[in-house]
C-alpha positions, 0 to 999 in steps of 0.5 A: 110185340112192340119194342117200345113200351106203351102207356095210354095216359087217358083211358076210362072204364065205367058207365055213363051217357056219352054226349058226343055219341048221344048214347049210353055207354058201358066199358068194363075193365075186360073191354079196355084190357082186350083193346089194349092187348090188340094194340100192344098197349102195356099200361093205361092210366084210368078213371071211372066215368061212372063217377060223373054221377056218383064220385064216391061209388065210382072211385070205390069201384075203380079201386077194386078194379085196379087191385084186380088189374094191375095194368090199369093205373087209377086216377081219383075222379074229383068233383069240387064240392063233392070230393073232399081233399080228405078223400083224395088223400085216402084214395092216393093212400090206396094206390091212386096216382093222381086226379081226374077233373072234368069241369064240363061234366061237373058243370064248374069252371076249371079255375073256380076257387072250389077247385083249389082245395083239390089242387092243394091235395095234389101239391101235398101228395105230389101227384098230377092233375089231369083236366078235361080241356075243351072250348066249352066255357068250363075248361078252355085253355084260358082257365089254366094260366092262373092255376098253373101259376098258383101251383107250380109244383103240380103237374097240370095235364091238359087233356085233348089240347082244347077239344073243339077249339084251337090246339095252339091255345093249349100249347101256348099255356104249356109254353108259358108254364113248365108245369103244364103238360099236353095229352094227345087224345082227340088232337090232330096228329099235326098239332101234336107234332107242332106241340112237340116242337114248341114245348118239347117231347118231355111235356107231351103224353100219348092219350086216347080216351080208350075205349070211347068210340067202341071196338077197335078204338086204338086202330082209329088213333092216328097219332101213334103212327104219325109220331113214328114218321115225324119225331125221333125215336127218343122223343117218341119213347118219351111221349108214348111211355117215359113221360107218363112213367115219370108223372104217374110213378109207373 
């Protein structure tokens, strides 16, 4: 039993083709919950990867799963031009706690004007936006300063801290904008600790992309153990629990 509560701020359920592994993947709520139980994870903030192919069906399915599994905190998978702001209001009214935007999967730039109506909804609803952030032409850190400047009231979470690229670039955006947060999924633990030193533990959130990678996912996460020996207890509690609890209203 963990003395400290744990929230994975970046997890998934659903079906999709995983371009990283080159195979089709399917993750049920029970699969994720079993992984969480094995690792002592209390709560996960979850989006449905089936939404890559069909946002409405994926979000509707996510709503049903979240009602059945209160430990899974749902995010609206939003794709500009497909997910209208009205649907964001509808899903948040049903208990969703924010947006998940994946520019790479949706083939749009993170700073494209079509994203702004979705961020308008976030601002009105006072919910965060979790963005996939990777060095891929769609979601690299350079796409986010204008967004952060235009939406200072909206917490902007950069997932992966620039996957496949320099984490320092994502950290630099967070240094410049107090509404930008960093999610640790797939980031090197050393870069996570560097981020804590540069922007403060209060803007770093533990995420893992669970259960991508298959059975034993949490056992392969190095960040949680690394934090235990490289940051103080109060900082670790903020990263592993209280930051997410505050942002997502847990």
